[in-house]
A tleap script that builds the chain and sets N, CA, C and O, in Angstrom:
source leaprc.protein.ff14SB
mol = sequence {
  NMET ALA GLU GLY GLY GLN ARG ALA ARG ALA
  LYS LEU GLN CYS ILE SER ILE ASN GLY GLY
  LEU LEU GLN LEU GLN HIE GLU LEU SER THR
  GLY ASP PHE VAL GLU ILE ALA PHE HIE THR
  ARG SER GLY ALA ILE HIE GLY MET ALA GLU
  MET LEU HIE PRO THR ARG LYS PHE GLN SER
  ALA CYS LEU GLN PRO PHE ARG PHE ILE ALA
  LEU ALA ASP ASP ASP HIE ARG LYS LEU ARG
  MET ALA LEU ASP SER ALA LEU ASP ARG SER
  PHE LEU ASP PRO VAL SER GLU GLN LEU GLN
  ALA PRO PRO GLY CPHE
}
set mol.1.N position { -126.938 -41.634 -6.329 }
set mol.1.CA position { -128.154 -40.912 -6.613 }
set mol.1.C position { -127.840 -39.909 -7.715 }
set mol.1.O position { -126.877 -39.149 -7.614 }
set mol.2.N position { -128.646 -39.907 -8.757 }
set mol.2.CA position { -128.435 -39.026 -9.890 }
set mol.2.C position { -129.108 -37.679 -9.651 }
set mol.2.O position { -129.850 -37.495 -8.686 }
set mol.3.N position { -128.828 -36.736 -10.564 }
set mol.3.CA position { -129.493 -35.441 -10.495 }
set mol.3.C position { -130.999 -35.658 -10.496 }
set mol.3.O position { -131.487 -36.584 -11.144 }
set mol.4.N position { -131.735 -34.827 -9.788 }
set mol.4.CA position { -133.175 -34.982 -9.732 }
set mol.4.C position { -133.627 -35.961 -8.659 }
set mol.4.O position { -134.822 -36.233 -8.546 }
set mol.5.N position { -132.694 -36.501 -7.863 }
set mol.5.CA position { -133.060 -37.380 -6.769 }
set mol.5.C position { -133.347 -38.818 -7.148 }
set mol.5.O position { -133.782 -39.595 -6.298 }
set mol.6.N position { -133.118 -39.197 -8.397 }
set mol.6.CA position { -133.354 -40.580 -8.800 }
set mol.6.C position { -132.298 -41.471 -8.171 }
set mol.6.O position { -131.146 -41.069 -8.005 }
set mol.7.N position { -132.705 -42.695 -7.821 }
set mol.7.CA position { -131.768 -43.681 -7.279 }
set mol.7.C position { -131.566 -44.788 -8.302 }
set mol.7.O position { -132.499 -45.180 -9.003 }
set mol.8.N position { -130.359 -45.278 -8.378 }
set mol.8.CA position { -130.052 -46.391 -9.275 }
set mol.8.C position { -129.091 -47.323 -8.547 }
set mol.8.O position { -128.109 -46.876 -7.954 }
set mol.9.N position { -129.378 -48.604 -8.595 }
set mol.9.CA position { -128.449 -49.605 -8.049 }
set mol.9.C position { -127.477 -49.953 -9.167 }
set mol.9.O position { -127.846 -50.025 -10.339 }
set mol.10.N position { -126.254 -50.163 -8.782 }
set mol.10.CA position { -125.224 -50.481 -9.762 }
set mol.10.C position { -124.257 -51.485 -9.154 }
set mol.10.O position { -124.124 -51.589 -7.934 }
set mol.11.N position { -123.595 -52.209 -10.020 }
set mol.11.CA position { -122.537 -53.115 -9.582 }
set mol.11.C position { -121.210 -52.477 -9.967 }
set mol.11.O position { -120.978 -52.153 -11.132 }
set mol.12.N position { -120.352 -52.303 -8.984 }
set mol.12.CA position { -119.051 -51.708 -9.213 }
set mol.12.C position { -118.153 -52.740 -9.892 }
set mol.12.O position { -117.821 -53.765 -9.296 }
set mol.13.N position { -117.763 -52.472 -11.132 }
set mol.13.CA position { -116.937 -53.404 -11.901 }
set mol.13.C position { -115.451 -53.219 -11.622 }
set mol.13.O position { -114.713 -54.194 -11.478 }
set mol.14.N position { -115.022 -51.975 -11.547 }
set mol.14.CA position { -113.625 -51.693 -11.206 }
set mol.14.C position { -113.554 -50.283 -10.633 }
set mol.14.O position { -114.454 -49.466 -10.824 }
set mol.15.N position { -112.467 -50.025 -9.931 }
set mol.15.CA position { -112.315 -48.740 -9.249 }
set mol.15.C position { -110.857 -48.324 -9.327 }
set mol.15.O position { -109.958 -49.165 -9.321 }
set mol.16.N position { -110.634 -47.030 -9.399 }
set mol.16.CA position { -109.284 -46.474 -9.335 }
set mol.16.C position { -109.350 -45.228 -8.476 }
set mol.16.O position { -110.422 -44.864 -7.992 }
set mol.17.N position { -108.241 -44.581 -8.283 }
set mol.17.CA position { -108.204 -43.375 -7.473 }
set mol.17.C position { -108.943 -42.236 -8.173 }
set mol.17.O position { -109.369 -41.282 -7.522 }
set mol.18.N position { -109.100 -42.329 -9.508 }
set mol.18.CA position { -109.749 -41.266 -10.281 }
set mol.18.C position { -111.212 -41.522 -10.592 }
set mol.18.O position { -111.946 -40.578 -10.887 }
set mol.19.N position { -111.660 -42.770 -10.535 }
set mol.19.CA position { -113.037 -43.097 -10.900 }
set mol.19.C position { -113.221 -44.596 -10.991 }
set mol.19.O position { -112.536 -45.358 -10.308 }
set mol.20.N position { -114.151 -45.020 -11.838 }
set mol.20.CA position { -114.405 -46.445 -11.950 }
set mol.20.C position { -115.388 -46.761 -13.055 }
set mol.20.O position { -115.677 -45.928 -13.914 }
set mol.21.N position { -115.898 -47.986 -13.018 }
set mol.21.CA position { -116.822 -48.482 -14.028 }
set mol.21.C position { -117.987 -49.156 -13.316 }
set mol.21.O position { -117.794 -50.020 -12.461 }
set mol.22.N position { -119.205 -48.746 -13.684 }
set mol.22.CA position { -120.423 -49.297 -13.091 }
set mol.22.C position { -121.187 -50.123 -14.106 }
set mol.22.O position { -121.203 -49.804 -15.294 }
set mol.23.N position { -121.822 -51.188 -13.633 }
set mol.23.CA position { -122.797 -51.924 -14.431 }
set mol.23.C position { -124.167 -51.471 -13.947 }
set mol.23.O position { -124.517 -51.665 -12.783 }
set mol.24.N position { -124.938 -50.869 -14.843 }
set mol.24.CA position { -126.253 -50.312 -14.523 }
set mol.24.C position { -127.317 -50.967 -15.374 }
set mol.24.O position { -127.026 -51.448 -16.470 }
set mol.25.N position { -128.548 -50.994 -14.888 }
set mol.25.CA position { -129.653 -51.502 -15.706 }
set mol.25.C position { -129.963 -50.541 -16.834 }
set mol.25.O position { -130.259 -50.967 -17.951 }
set mol.26.N position { -129.898 -49.249 -16.554 }
set mol.26.CA position { -130.177 -48.220 -17.554 }
set mol.26.C position { -129.078 -47.182 -17.484 }
set mol.26.O position { -128.674 -46.771 -16.397 }
set mol.27.N position { -128.593 -46.758 -18.638 }
set mol.27.CA position { -127.514 -45.771 -18.623 }
set mol.27.C position { -128.008 -44.442 -18.060 }
set mol.27.O position { -129.179 -44.081 -18.178 }
set mol.28.N position { -127.072 -43.733 -17.445 }
set mol.28.CA position { -127.334 -42.384 -16.980 }
set mol.28.C position { -126.818 -41.424 -18.047 }
set mol.28.O position { -125.966 -41.791 -18.857 }
set mol.29.N position { -127.321 -40.222 -18.047 }
set mol.29.CA position { -126.892 -39.247 -19.051 }
set mol.29.C position { -125.434 -38.875 -18.834 }
set mol.29.O position { -124.998 -38.650 -17.705 }
set mol.30.N position { -124.694 -38.814 -19.920 }
set mol.30.CA position { -123.312 -38.376 -19.858 }
set mol.30.C position { -123.282 -36.963 -19.279 }
set mol.30.O position { -124.039 -36.095 -19.712 }
set mol.31.N position { -122.414 -36.739 -18.307 }
set mol.31.CA position { -122.311 -35.439 -17.667 }
set mol.31.C position { -123.141 -35.301 -16.405 }
set mol.31.O position { -122.988 -34.321 -15.676 }
set mol.32.N position { -124.031 -36.275 -16.125 }
set mol.32.CA position { -124.805 -36.239 -14.885 }
set mol.32.C position { -123.867 -36.286 -13.690 }
set mol.32.O position { -122.873 -37.012 -13.698 }
set mol.33.N position { -124.186 -35.516 -12.671 }
set mol.33.CA position { -123.454 -35.582 -11.415 }
set mol.33.C position { -124.231 -36.495 -10.486 }
set mol.33.O position { -125.438 -36.331 -10.306 }
set mol.34.N position { -123.531 -37.464 -9.895 }
set mol.34.CA position { -124.176 -38.466 -9.050 }
set mol.34.C position { -123.424 -38.589 -7.731 }
set mol.34.O position { -122.246 -38.251 -7.622 }
set mol.35.N position { -124.147 -39.085 -6.740 }
set mol.35.CA position { -123.542 -39.433 -5.460 }
set mol.35.C position { -123.259 -40.924 -5.517 }
set mol.35.O position { -124.145 -41.723 -5.822 }
set mol.36.N position { -122.022 -41.294 -5.220 }
set mol.36.CA position { -121.606 -42.699 -5.267 }
set mol.36.C position { -121.273 -43.138 -3.849 }
set mol.36.O position { -120.616 -42.413 -3.102 }
set mol.37.N position { -121.732 -44.332 -3.485 }
set mol.37.CA position { -121.411 -44.899 -2.174 }
set mol.37.C position { -121.166 -46.387 -2.347 }
set mol.37.O position { -121.950 -47.082 -2.994 }
set mol.38.N position { -120.069 -46.878 -1.764 }
set mol.38.CA position { -119.766 -48.307 -1.807 }
set mol.38.C position { -118.913 -48.660 -0.599 }
set mol.38.O position { -118.315 -47.794 0.040 }
set mol.39.N position { -118.871 -49.955 -0.303 }
set mol.39.CA position { -118.135 -50.441 0.859 }
set mol.39.C position { -116.846 -51.120 0.421 }
set mol.39.O position { -116.811 -51.813 -0.596 }
set mol.40.N position { -115.802 -50.918 1.189 }
set mol.40.CA position { -114.527 -51.600 0.982 }
set mol.40.C position { -114.093 -52.191 2.328 }
set mol.40.O position { -114.749 -51.974 3.347 }
set mol.41.N position { -113.015 -52.918 2.324 }
set mol.41.CA position { -112.474 -53.439 3.591 }
set mol.41.C position { -112.001 -52.308 4.490 }
set mol.41.O position { -111.920 -52.461 5.709 }
set mol.42.N position { -111.689 -51.167 3.874 }
set mol.42.CA position { -111.244 -50.002 4.643 }
set mol.42.C position { -112.399 -49.171 5.174 }
set mol.42.O position { -112.187 -48.237 5.947 }
set mol.43.N position { -113.626 -49.502 4.766 }
set mol.43.CA position { -114.804 -48.771 5.223 }
set mol.43.C position { -115.631 -48.248 4.072 }
set mol.43.O position { -115.272 -48.410 2.905 }
set mol.44.N position { -116.742 -47.621 4.411 }
set mol.44.CA position { -117.654 -47.065 3.399 }
set mol.44.C position { -117.039 -45.814 2.783 }
set mol.44.O position { -116.402 -45.016 3.470 }
set mol.45.N position { -117.239 -45.657 1.483 }
set mol.45.CA position { -116.731 -44.505 0.750 }
set mol.45.C position { -117.913 -43.820 0.084 }
set mol.45.O position { -118.730 -44.462 -0.577 }
set mol.46.N position { -117.992 -42.509 0.269 }
set mol.46.CA position { -119.048 -41.682 -0.329 }
set mol.46.C position { -118.369 -40.561 -1.097 }
set mol.46.O position { -117.394 -39.979 -0.622 }
set mol.47.N position { -118.881 -40.260 -2.277 }
set mol.47.CA position { -118.319 -39.157 -3.036 }
set mol.47.C position { -119.243 -38.712 -4.141 }
set mol.47.O position { -120.289 -39.315 -4.380 }
set mol.48.N position { -118.851 -37.660 -4.806 }
set mol.48.CA position { -119.574 -37.149 -5.963 }
set mol.48.C position { -118.778 -37.530 -7.205 }
set mol.48.O position { -117.547 -37.524 -7.209 }
set mol.49.N position { -119.532 -37.864 -8.270 }
set mol.49.CA position { -118.882 -38.285 -9.503 }
set mol.49.C position { -119.641 -37.742 -10.702 }
set mol.49.O position { -120.816 -37.387 -10.610 }
set mol.50.N position { -118.948 -37.688 -11.814 }
set mol.50.CA position { -119.557 -37.311 -13.088 }
set mol.50.C position { -119.623 -38.563 -13.957 }
set mol.50.O position { -118.630 -39.274 -14.115 }
set mol.51.N position { -120.797 -38.823 -14.515 }
set mol.51.CA position { -120.959 -39.980 -15.390 }
set mol.51.C position { -120.372 -39.666 -16.764 }
set mol.51.O position { -120.569 -38.578 -17.307 }
set mol.52.N position { -119.651 -40.635 -17.313 }
set mol.52.CA position { -119.045 -40.504 -18.627 }
set mol.52.C position { -119.846 -41.329 -19.639 }
set mol.52.O position { -120.808 -42.001 -19.266 }
set mol.53.N position { -119.460 -41.283 -20.896 }
set mol.53.CA position { -120.184 -41.989 -21.959 }
set mol.53.C position { -120.117 -43.505 -21.750 }
set mol.53.O position { -119.033 -44.041 -21.518 }
set mol.54.N position { -121.251 -44.205 -21.827 }
set mol.54.CA position { -121.250 -45.674 -21.649 }
set mol.54.C position { -120.288 -46.348 -22.630 }
set mol.54.O position { -120.161 -45.933 -23.782 }
set mol.55.N position { -119.620 -47.387 -22.152 }
set mol.55.CA position { -118.675 -48.102 -23.001 }
set mol.55.C position { -119.313 -49.295 -23.696 }
set mol.55.O position { -118.927 -49.640 -24.813 }
set mol.56.N position { -120.275 -49.922 -23.054 }
set mol.56.CA position { -120.976 -51.080 -23.631 }
set mol.56.C position { -122.432 -51.028 -23.238 }
set mol.56.O position { -122.774 -50.642 -22.120 }
set mol.57.N position { -123.291 -51.422 -24.166 }
set mol.57.CA position { -124.721 -51.503 -23.881 }
set mol.57.C position { -125.199 -52.902 -24.231 }
set mol.57.O position { -124.918 -53.416 -25.314 }
set mol.58.N position { -125.918 -53.507 -23.310 }
set mol.58.CA position { -126.504 -54.821 -23.497 }
set mol.58.C position { -128.018 -54.675 -23.390 }
set mol.58.O position { -128.512 -53.596 -23.064 }
set mol.59.N position { -128.756 -55.743 -23.659 }
set mol.59.CA position { -130.211 -55.660 -23.550 }
set mol.59.C position { -130.654 -55.343 -22.129 }
set mol.59.O position { -131.583 -54.559 -21.931 }
set mol.60.N position { -130.007 -55.936 -21.148 }
set mol.60.CA position { -130.468 -55.769 -19.769 }
set mol.60.C position { -129.536 -54.922 -18.903 }
set mol.60.O position { -129.789 -54.768 -17.708 }
set mol.61.N position { -128.477 -54.376 -19.471 }
set mol.61.CA position { -127.532 -53.598 -18.662 }
set mol.61.C position { -126.607 -52.785 -19.566 }
set mol.61.O position { -126.602 -52.943 -20.787 }
set mol.62.N position { -125.830 -51.915 -18.931 }
set mol.62.CA position { -124.787 -51.191 -19.647 }
set mol.62.C position { -123.606 -50.996 -18.698 }
set mol.62.O position { -123.758 -51.023 -17.476 }
set mol.63.N position { -122.444 -50.803 -19.281 }
set mol.63.CA position { -121.242 -50.488 -18.514 }
set mol.63.C position { -120.955 -49.010 -18.738 }
set mol.63.O position { -120.824 -48.559 -19.876 }
set mol.64.N position { -120.860 -48.262 -17.646 }
set mol.64.CA position { -120.681 -46.824 -17.762 }
set mol.64.C position { -119.608 -46.343 -16.786 }
set mol.64.O position { -119.710 -46.571 -15.581 }
set mol.65.N position { -118.588 -45.681 -17.310 }
set mol.65.CA position { -117.534 -45.166 -16.441 }
set mol.65.C position { -117.956 -43.869 -15.748 }
set mol.65.O position { -118.879 -43.181 -16.182 }
set mol.66.N position { -117.254 -43.561 -14.662 }
set mol.66.CA position { -117.459 -42.308 -13.943 }
set mol.66.C position { -116.111 -41.797 -13.476 }
set mol.66.O position { -115.144 -42.551 -13.368 }
set mol.67.N position { -116.064 -40.509 -13.203 }
set mol.67.CA position { -114.848 -39.936 -12.606 }
set mol.67.C position { -115.244 -39.206 -11.341 }
set mol.67.O position { -116.258 -38.511 -11.295 }
set mol.68.N position { -114.425 -39.376 -10.316 }
set mol.68.CA position { -114.680 -38.675 -9.064 }
set mol.68.C position { -114.469 -37.179 -9.277 }
set mol.68.O position { -113.513 -36.761 -9.931 }
set mol.69.N position { -115.374 -36.383 -8.717 }
set mol.69.CA position { -115.187 -34.934 -8.742 }
set mol.69.C position { -115.055 -34.372 -7.335 }
set mol.69.O position { -114.569 -33.256 -7.156 }
set mol.70.N position { -115.487 -35.143 -6.329 }
set mol.70.CA position { -115.344 -34.691 -4.942 }
set mol.70.C position { -115.340 -35.891 -4.009 }
set mol.70.O position { -116.262 -36.706 -4.012 }
set mol.71.N position { -114.289 -35.981 -3.215 }
set mol.71.CA position { -114.173 -36.989 -2.153 }
set mol.71.C position { -113.652 -36.282 -0.917 }
set mol.71.O position { -112.682 -35.529 -0.996 }
set mol.72.N position { -114.277 -36.512 0.211 }
set mol.72.CA position { -113.755 -35.962 1.467 }
set mol.72.C position { -112.394 -36.601 1.750 }
set mol.72.O position { -112.098 -37.689 1.257 }
set mol.73.N position { -111.584 -35.930 2.534 }
set mol.73.CA position { -110.241 -36.435 2.841 }
set mol.73.C position { -110.284 -37.852 3.406 }
set mol.73.O position { -109.479 -38.701 3.024 }
set mol.74.N position { -111.228 -38.106 4.319 }
set mol.74.CA position { -111.331 -39.432 4.931 }
set mol.74.C position { -111.728 -40.485 3.894 }
set mol.74.O position { -111.206 -41.599 3.918 }
set mol.75.N position { -112.650 -40.145 2.983 }
set mol.75.CA position { -113.051 -41.085 1.933 }
set mol.75.C position { -111.896 -41.345 0.968 }
set mol.75.O position { -111.704 -42.472 0.512 }
set mol.76.N position { -111.127 -40.299 0.660 }
set mol.76.CA position { -109.968 -40.455 -0.225 }
set mol.76.C position { -108.932 -41.378 0.421 }
set mol.76.O position { -108.335 -42.221 -0.248 }
set mol.77.N position { -108.728 -41.205 1.731 }
set mol.77.CA position { -107.768 -42.062 2.456 }
set mol.77.C position { -108.229 -43.514 2.436 }
set mol.77.O position { -107.426 -44.414 2.189 }
set mol.78.N position { -109.534 -43.755 2.697 }
set mol.78.CA position { -110.059 -45.129 2.687 }
set mol.78.C position { -109.962 -45.741 1.296 }
set mol.78.O position { -109.659 -46.927 1.167 }
set mol.79.N position { -110.211 -44.958 0.260 }
set mol.79.CA position { -110.102 -45.466 -1.113 }
set mol.79.C position { -108.661 -45.853 -1.422 }
set mol.79.O position { -108.405 -46.921 -1.978 }
set mol.80.N position { -107.724 -44.984 -1.060 }
set mol.80.CA position { -106.306 -45.298 -1.302 }
set mol.80.C position { -105.882 -46.548 -0.528 }
set mol.80.O position { -105.154 -47.385 -1.061 }
set mol.81.N position { -106.333 -46.681 0.725 }
set mol.81.CA position { -106.004 -47.869 1.522 }
set mol.81.C position { -106.585 -49.129 0.872 }
set mol.81.O position { -105.914 -50.159 0.813 }
set mol.82.N position { -107.822 -49.052 0.387 }
set mol.82.CA position { -108.455 -50.208 -0.255 }
set mol.82.C position { -107.713 -50.588 -1.528 }
set mol.82.O position { -107.509 -51.772 -1.795 }
set mol.83.N position { -107.306 -49.593 -2.318 }
set mol.83.CA position { -106.571 -49.871 -3.554 }
set mol.83.C position { -105.188 -50.445 -3.248 }
set mol.83.O position { -104.745 -51.387 -3.905 }
set mol.84.N position { -104.512 -49.879 -2.258 }
set mol.84.CA position { -103.196 -50.400 -1.868 }
set mol.84.C position { -103.309 -51.837 -1.373 }
set mol.84.O position { -102.467 -52.674 -1.699 }
set mol.85.N position { -104.336 -52.126 -0.594 }
set mol.85.CA position { -104.550 -53.473 -0.076 }
set mol.85.C position { -104.809 -54.458 -1.219 }
set mol.85.O position { -104.270 -55.565 -1.225 }
set mol.86.N position { -105.633 -54.051 -2.182 }
set mol.86.CA position { -105.918 -54.923 -3.336 }
set mol.86.C position { -104.657 -55.146 -4.153 }
set mol.86.O position { -104.419 -56.255 -4.633 }
set mol.87.N position { -103.843 -54.104 -4.319 }
set mol.87.CA position { -102.601 -54.227 -5.075 }
set mol.87.C position { -101.636 -55.162 -4.351 }
set mol.87.O position { -100.990 -56.000 -4.980 }
set mol.88.N position { -101.538 -55.016 -3.026 }
set mol.88.CA position { -100.674 -55.906 -2.242 }
set mol.88.C position { -101.111 -57.358 -2.409 }
set mol.88.O position { -100.271 -58.238 -2.597 }
set mol.89.N position { -102.423 -57.620 -2.340 }
set mol.89.CA position { -102.922 -58.999 -2.472 }
set mol.89.C position { -102.619 -59.555 -3.859 }
set mol.89.O position { -102.271 -60.729 -3.990 }
set mol.90.N position { -102.745 -58.731 -4.889 }
set mol.90.CA position { -102.519 -59.246 -6.240 }
set mol.90.C position { -101.055 -59.590 -6.459 }
set mol.90.O position { -100.736 -60.494 -7.231 }
set mol.91.N position { -100.155 -58.866 -5.777 }
set mol.91.CA position { -98.741 -59.182 -5.917 }
set mol.91.C position { -98.312 -60.310 -4.992 }
set mol.91.O position { -97.447 -61.107 -5.356 }
set mol.92.N position { -98.901 -60.394 -3.801 }
set mol.92.CA position { -98.467 -61.371 -2.818 }
set mol.92.C position { -99.092 -62.748 -3.019 }
set mol.92.O position { -98.428 -63.755 -2.776 }
set mol.93.N position { -100.328 -62.820 -3.446 }
set mol.93.CA position { -100.992 -64.113 -3.573 }
set mol.93.C position { -100.265 -65.070 -4.511 }
set mol.93.O position { -100.033 -66.216 -4.126 }
set mol.94.N position { -99.891 -64.655 -5.735 }
set mol.94.CA position { -99.183 -65.597 -6.602 }
set mol.94.C position { -97.842 -66.032 -6.012 }
set mol.94.O position { -97.446 -67.189 -6.158 }
set mol.95.N position { -97.146 -65.113 -5.350 }
set mol.95.CA position { -95.856 -65.444 -4.760 }
set mol.95.C position { -96.047 -66.450 -3.635 }
set mol.95.O position { -95.299 -67.425 -3.547 }
set mol.96.N position { -97.032 -66.232 -2.777 }
set mol.96.CA position { -97.218 -67.146 -1.647 }
set mol.96.C position { -97.586 -68.540 -2.142 }
set mol.96.O position { -97.211 -69.533 -1.520 }
set mol.97.N position { -98.317 -68.627 -3.256 }
set mol.97.CA position { -98.639 -69.941 -3.817 }
set mol.97.C position { -97.365 -70.627 -4.321 }
set mol.97.O position { -97.218 -71.841 -4.179 }
set mol.98.N position { -96.451 -69.858 -4.905 }
set mol.98.CA position { -95.219 -70.435 -5.433 }
set mol.98.C position { -94.290 -70.865 -4.305 }
set mol.98.O position { -93.474 -71.768 -4.490 }
set mol.99.N position { -94.399 -70.239 -3.154 }
set mol.99.CA position { -93.503 -70.556 -2.047 }
set mol.99.C position { -93.991 -71.697 -1.183 }
set mol.99.O position { -93.284 -72.107 -0.262 }
set mol.100.N position { -95.166 -72.220 -1.444 }
set mol.100.CA position { -95.650 -73.333 -0.651 }
set mol.100.C position { -94.812 -74.577 -0.931 }
set mol.100.O position { -94.374 -74.824 -2.055 }
set mol.101.N position { -94.612 -75.329 0.108 }
set mol.101.CA position { -93.839 -76.560 -0.038 }
set mol.101.C position { -94.631 -77.579 -0.873 }
set mol.101.O position { -95.848 -77.687 -0.726 }
set mol.102.N position { -93.956 -78.309 -1.730 }
set mol.102.CA position { -94.646 -79.336 -2.508 }
set mol.102.C position { -95.204 -80.421 -1.587 }
set mol.102.O position { -94.694 -80.613 -0.483 }
set mol.103.N position { -96.248 -81.135 -2.029 }
set mol.103.CA position { -96.812 -82.213 -1.201 }
set mol.103.C position { -95.725 -83.235 -0.833 }
set mol.103.O position { -94.864 -83.574 -1.644 }
set mol.104.N position { -95.795 -83.702 0.394 }
set mol.104.CA position { -94.823 -84.686 0.854 }
set mol.104.C position { -93.674 -84.087 1.604 }
set mol.104.O position { -92.888 -84.832 2.189 }
set mol.105.N position { -93.529 -82.797 1.624 }
set mol.105.CA position { -92.443 -82.150 2.372 }
set mol.105.C position { -92.841 -81.928 3.774 }
set mol.105.O position { -92.059 -81.394 4.561 }
savepdb mol mol.pdb
quit
């Protein structure tokens, strides 16, 4: 939710411990403070963020980064757990594929 109570749906493109990148239908003003909420395998995360300058603009959407400015301790823990889990999967998945026995074994 942006300043002034406006609501905007967005698609979360990427996330880090410091912020992330949203795909929005309409860009938000740089410097706007927004409430961000999204779900992870570790649970729902709610926080406050500052919108940064859009990186790409398309006819029907834009990509706009944000930085977290406030996360409760529990939300920060869930975010770190979700990021650690994603990092573990990215490192383990290719290895587990390489360790599979070839067909016929």
